[in-house]
Structures are given as C-alpha cells and as structure tokens.
BADRENPA-18680 format. One line per field, with one value per residue: chain; y, x, z of N, C-alpha, C, O in turn; residue in three letters; residue number from 1. Coordinates in steps of 0.1 Angstrom, whole numbers, plus 5000, padded with zeros to 4 digits. Layout:
N
c: (A  ...)
n.y: (Y  ...)
n.x: (X  ...)
n.z: (Z  ...)
ca.y: (Y  ...)
ca.x: (X  ...)
ca.z: (Z  ...)
c.y: (Y  ...)
c.x: (X  ...)
c.z: (Z  ...)
o.y: (Y  ...)
o.x: (X  ...)
o.z: (Z  ...)
r: (ALA  ...)
k: (NUM  ...)
This chain:
122
c: (A  A  A  A  A  A  A  A  A  A  A  A  A  A  A  A  A  A  A  A  A  A  A  A  A  A  A  A  A  A  A  A  A  A  A  A  A  A  A  A  A  A  A  A  A  A  A  A  A  A  A  A  A  A  A  A  A  A  A  A  A  A  A  A  A  A  A  A  A  A  A  A  A  A  A  A  A  A  A  A  A  A  A  A  A  A  A  A  A  A  A  A  A  A  A  A  A  A  A  A  A  A  A  A  A  A  A  A  A  A  A  A  A  A  A  A  A  A  A  A  A  A)
n.y: (4988  5023  5058  5080  5103  5117  5129  5143  5152  5174  5184  5181  5155  5140  5108  5090  5058  5033  5014  5026  5043  5052  5084  5099  5118  5153  5155  5133  5142  5164  5150  5139  5163  5171  5151  5157  5180  5174  5182  5182  5196  5189  5167  5135  5116  5085  5079  5059  5059  5079  5087  5077  5099  5121  5124  5129  5157  5171  5165  5182  5175  5173  5199  5209  5195  5202  5230  5230  5220  5241  5262  5255  5258  5237  5215  5195  5163  5142  5109  5086  5065  5081  5079  5066  5080  5105  5100  5100  5126  5158  5181  5173  5167  5193  5205  5190  5198  5226  5226  5213  5232  5252  5258  5245  5221  5190  5165  5135  5108  5091  5086  5093  5112  5131  5138  5149  5171  5185  5191  5208  5231  5240)
n.x: (5008  5003  5009  4981  4961  4932  4898  4886  4860  4856  4881  4914  4934  4965  4968  4989  5002  5004  5025  5044  5076  5097  5096  5124  5143  5148  5148  5133  5108  5105  5103  5077  5063  5068  5054  5029  5023  5008  4983  4973  4961  4964  4985  4983  4998  5006  5014  5031  5049  5066  5098  5112  5126  5111  5092  5107  5114  5137  5155  5148  5138  5110  5102  5116  5104  5077  5080  5088  5065  5048  5061  5056  5030  5012  4991  5000  4991  4992  4985  4971  4978  4995  5000  5019  5042  5034  5030  5055  5065  5061  5066  5060  5033  5024  5031  5014  4989  4989  4994  4970  4952  4958  4962  4979  4993  4981  4973  4958  4935  4925  4914  4887  4884  4899  4883  4861  4873  4881  4856  4847  4863  4857)
n.z: (5000  4995  5001  4999  4981  4994  4996  5023  5044  5027  5023  5008  5015  5022  5029  5048  5045  5070  5068  5053  5046  5073  5089  5096  5093  5085  5058  5050  5059  5041  5018  5021  5021  4995  4980  4988  4974  4952  4955  4981  5011  5037  5055  5067  5090  5102  5136  5141  5120  5125  5136  5168  5178  5171  5191  5213  5226  5231  5211  5191  5167  5161  5162  5140  5119  5121  5116  5089  5076  5082  5069  5042  5041  5048  5066  5092  5104  5130  5134  5156  5185  5209  5236  5252  5247  5256  5283  5294  5291  5300  5286  5260  5263  5267  5242  5224  5234  5229  5201  5192  5199  5182  5147  5127  5133  5143  5167  5166  5174  5153  5119  5117  5137  5126  5104  5117  5129  5107  5096  5115  5113  5088)
ca.y: (5000  5036  5070  5083  5116  5115  5140  5140  5164  5185  5188  5172  5150  5129  5099  5081  5044  5029  5006  5034  5046  5060  5098  5099  5130  5164  5152  5124  5151  5171  5140  5139  5176  5171  5143  5164  5191  5169  5188  5181  5207  5182  5154  5127  5107  5076  5081  5048  5062  5090  5082  5081  5113  5131  5125  5133  5171  5175  5164  5193  5170  5176  5213  5211  5189  5211  5242  5227  5219  5255  5270  5251  5260  5224  5211  5181  5157  5129  5101  5074  5066  5085  5080  5061  5091  5115  5096  5102  5139  5169  5190  5168  5170  5208  5207  5185  5206  5239  5223  5210  5244  5261  5252  5239  5207  5183  5151  5130  5094  5083  5094  5098  5124  5141  5142  5157  5183  5193  5197  5219  5243  5244)
ca.x: (5000  5011  5002  4971  4953  4918  4890  4880  4853  4858  4895  4923  4943  4973  4968  5001  5000  5012  5036  5053  5089  5097  5101  5135  5151  5141  5147  5121  5096  5104  5097  5062  5058  5068  5044  5016  5021  4999  4970  4969  4962  4967  4992  4980  5009  5005  5024  5041  5059  5075  5109  5111  5132  5100  5085  5117  5115  5151  5162  5143  5133  5096  5101  5121  5094  5066  5083  5088  5051  5042  5067  5050  5015  5005  4988  5005  4983  4998  4973  4973  4979  5009  4999  5031  5051  5028  5031  5069  5070  5052  5068  5053  5019  5021  5031  5002  4978  4990  4992  4956  4944  4961  4957  4988  4996  4971  4976  4945  4936  4922  4910  4874  4886  4904  4871  4853  4880  4881  4843  4846  4870  4853)
ca.z: (5000  4994  5006  4988  4983  4997  5000  5037  5049  5018  5022  5002  5026  5018  5040  5047  5049  5082  5065  5045  5051  5085  5089  5106  5090  5079  5044  5049  5060  5029  5008  5023  5016  4980  4976  4991  4965  4942  4957  4994  5021  5050  5055  5079  5091  5114  5146  5139  5109  5130  5144  5182  5180  5169  5203  5223  5222  5233  5198  5182  5154  5159  5158  5126  5110  5122  5109  5074  5072  5083  5058  5030  5043  5049  5079  5096  5114  5135  5137  5163  5199  5214  5250  5258  5247  5265  5297  5299  5288  5302  5275  5248  5266  5264  5228  5218  5238  5222  5187  5189  5200  5171  5134  5117  5136  5152  5171  5167  5175  5141  5107  5120  5145  5116  5096  5126  5131  5094  5094  5125  5108  5074)
c.y: (5012  5047  5074  5096  5112  5128  5135  5153  5176  5190  5177  5168  5139  5120  5089  5068  5040  5022  5013  5036  5055  5074  5100  5111  5141  5162  5143  5133  5159  5163  5140  5152  5176  5163  5149  5175  5186  5174  5188  5194  5202  5170  5147  5116  5098  5079  5070  5050  5073  5083  5086  5095  5124  5134  5129  5147  5176  5174  5175  5189  5174  5191  5216  5206  5198  5224  5241  5227  5233  5263  5267  5252  5247  5221  5197  5176  5143  5121  5088  5076  5069  5085  5075  5073  5103  5113  5100  5117  5150  5179  5186  5170  5184  5211  5202  5194  5219  5237  5221  5222  5254  5254  5245  5225  5202  5170  5145  5114  5086  5092  5100  5111  5135  5147  5152  5171  5192  5199  5209  5232  5248  5255)
c.x: (5009  5003  4992  4964  4938  4911  4883  4873  4855  4872  4904  4933  4952  4974  4979  4998  5009  5024  5046  5067  5088  5102  5111  5144  5142  5138  5135  5108  5094  5099  5082  5056  5057  5057  5030  5013  5013  4985  4965  4970  4966  4975  4989  4990  5007  5017  5035  5051  5069  5086  5107  5117  5121  5094  5094  5121  5129  5159  5159  5138  5118  5094  5105  5110  5082  5068  5083  5074  5045  5048  5060  5034  5007  5003  4993  4996  4989  4986  4978  4975  4994  5009  5012  5041  5047  5031  5045  5074  5060  5054  5060  5038  5015  5021  5019  4990  4978  4988  4977  4948  4946  4956  4966  4992  4986  4976  4962  4945  4933  4917  4896  4875  4891  4892  4863  4860  4880  4867  4841  4853  4866  4844)
c.z: (5000  5000  4995  4992  4984  5000  5013  5042  5041  5017  5016  5012  5020  5030  5038  5052  5060  5079  5056  5052  5064  5082  5100  5104  5085  5064  5041  5050  5047  5017  5009  5018  5001  4974  4978  4981  4953  4945  4972  5002  5035  5047  5068  5080  5104  5123  5145  5129  5114  5139  5158  5185  5179  5183  5215  5220  5223  5220  5188  5169  5151  5155  5144  5116  5109  5114  5094  5069  5072  5072  5045  5030  5042  5063  5081  5107  5118  5140  5145  5178  5203  5229  5257  5258  5256  5280  5303  5296  5290  5291  5262  5250  5263  5249  5221  5222  5230  5207  5184  5191  5189  5158  5125  5120  5146  5155  5174  5167  5163  5130  5109  5128  5136  5108  5105  5128  5118  5092  5104  5121  5094  5074)
o.y: (5012  5045  5072  5099  5105  5137  5126  5163  5187  5201  5165  5177  5130  5124  5082  5066  5044  5022  5007  5032  5064  5077  5101  5113  5139  5166  5144  5130  5161  5167  5139  5152  5181  5167  5147  5179  5194  5171  5192  5202  5209  5162  5152  5106  5103  5080  5073  5044  5076  5075  5096  5101  5134  5145  5131  5150  5186  5181  5177  5197  5178  5194  5224  5213  5202  5229  5250  5233  5237  5271  5276  5248  5247  5223  5188  5182  5135  5125  5081  5087  5062  5092  5081  5075  5109  5122  5102  5119  5151  5186  5194  5173  5187  5218  5209  5197  5224  5245  5226  5223  5262  5246  5238  5217  5208  5163  5149  5108  5075  5104  5110  5120  5147  5159  5162  5181  5204  5210  5218  5243  5258  5260)
o.x: (5020  4991  4995  4962  4933  4916  4876  4880  4857  4874  4902  4941  4947  4980  4980  4992  5020  5034  5056  5068  5080  5111  5108  5153  5131  5128  5128  5099  5083  5092  5075  5046  5048  5051  5021  5002  5011  4976  4954  4979  4971  4972  4993  4990  5005  5028  5047  5062  5078  5083  5102  5112  5123  5090  5090  5130  5132  5169  5166  5135  5115  5087  5099  5108  5077  5059  5079  5071  5038  5041  5059  5027  4996  5011  4991  4993  4991  4979  4987  4975  5003  5018  5015  5049  5055  5033  5047  5086  5050  5044  5055  5030  5004  5013  5013  4982  4967  4981  4972  4937  4938  4947  4961  4995  4983  4983  4955  4955  4939  4915  4892  4867  4888  4891  4859  4853  4879  4866  4834  4848  4871  4839)
o.z: (5005  5003  4983  5003  4975  5005  5013  5044  5046  5011  5019  5017  5013  5041  5028  5063  5061  5087  5051  5064  5064  5074  5112  5113  5081  5059  5031  5043  5042  5008  4999  5011  4995  4965  4970  4980  4943  4937  4974  5000  5043  5037  5079  5071  5115  5119  5148  5129  5107  5148  5161  5195  5185  5186  5226  5211  5216  5218  5179  5160  5140  5146  5137  5106  5098  5107  5087  5059  5063  5066  5036  5021  5036  5072  5073  5117  5109  5149  5141  5183  5200  5235  5268  5268  5263  5287  5315  5299  5282  5287  5256  5241  5257  5245  5212  5213  5225  5201  5174  5185  5186  5158  5116  5111  5156  5147  5183  5162  5161  5132  5104  5126  5138  5106  5100  5127  5119  5087  5100  5124  5090  5064)
r: (MET  THR  ASP  GLU  LEU  GLN  GLU  ARG  ALA  GLY  THR  GLN  VAL  MET  VAL  CYS  HIS  PRO  ASP  GLY  PRO  GLN  VAL  ALA  THR  VAL  GLU  ASP  ALA  LEU  ASP  LEU  ILE  GLY  ALA  ALA  PHE  LEU  GLY  ALA  GLU  VAL  VAL  ALA  VAL  PRO  ALA  SER  ARG  LEU  ALA  PRO  ALA  PHE  PHE  ALA  LEU  GLY  THR  ARG  PHE  ALA  GLY  GLU  VAL  MET  GLN  LYS  PHE  ALA  ASN  TYR  ARG  LEU  ARG  LEU  VAL  VAL  ILE  GLY  ASP  ILE  SER  GLU  HIS  LEU  ALA  SER  SER  SER  ALA  LEU  ARG  ALA  LEU  VAL  ARG  GLU  SER  ASN  ALA  ALA  GLY  HIS  VAL  TRP  PHE  LEU  PRO  ASP  LEU  GLU  ALA  LEU  ASP  ALA  ARG  LEU  ARG  ALA  VAL  ALA)
k: (1  2  3  4  5  6  7  8  9  10  11  12  13  14  15  16  17  18  19  20  21  22  23  24  25  26  27  28  29  30  31  32  33  34  35  36  37  38  39  40  41  42  43  44  45  46  47  48  49  50  51  52  53  54  55  56  57  58  59  60  61  62  63  64  65  66  67  68  69  70  71  72  73  74  75  76  77  78  79  80  81  82  83  84  85  86  87  88  89  90  91  92  93  94  95  96  97  98  99  100  101  102  103  104  105  106  107  108  109  110  111  112  113  114  115  116  117  118  119  120  121  122)
C-alpha cells in the first residue's frame, strides 16, 4: 500500500499508509511535503511512521518537521495513539495541547477524529 490523496470532509488529505517509510530525518519530511504538492492541504501521518526522536522534544526534530510543514503551508496531522510518549514527557503533553488548540499541527487518535476536526474548521 502507498500514501494516497483522499477527500475527507471537503479537504484534500494525503493519508500516509502505516507501512510506509519512517520519517526519521528532515529530508524524509520534505519528501512527504513534496508528495503532498499533488494537491493536498493536509498530510495525515501515522504516529508509527515517525521516528522516536520526533517525540523526544530535546532532539528538536519535531520542531524542525513542524516548521517545514508550516513553511509550505501544509497542515500536519499525527494520527494514532501516542499515550506512551505523552506519559513520559510533560513538554510533549504541552506541545500536543498547544498544537491541537492552534491550526497547523494536530495530534488525533484516528481518521474519524480528523474528519470531525476538518468539518469543525470548514
């Protein structure tokens, strides 16, 4: 399976397949951004595809990735259960809370939650 462009709640979303390549470098994130330029406004990435460094805020990897998406005016949505990461990092809990309150990066449990969120901002 591959990543695919889908219309979800009236928005073009590149839905990344869980078995796709891991996003472990900024270049990997730029590859997703490049693929999204086929018409996506949102890139939905399974949490399982993000390298552990993404959730370890001291590495600054999450910030670099999030900034790249913002620079290209694409919304990044991390899909899946990240509770294990949240349990061990108050800084990550704060980032998730702030991101979900803003508009460019969301952390959501599943695609149905993404659909609901997209309908709410439409």
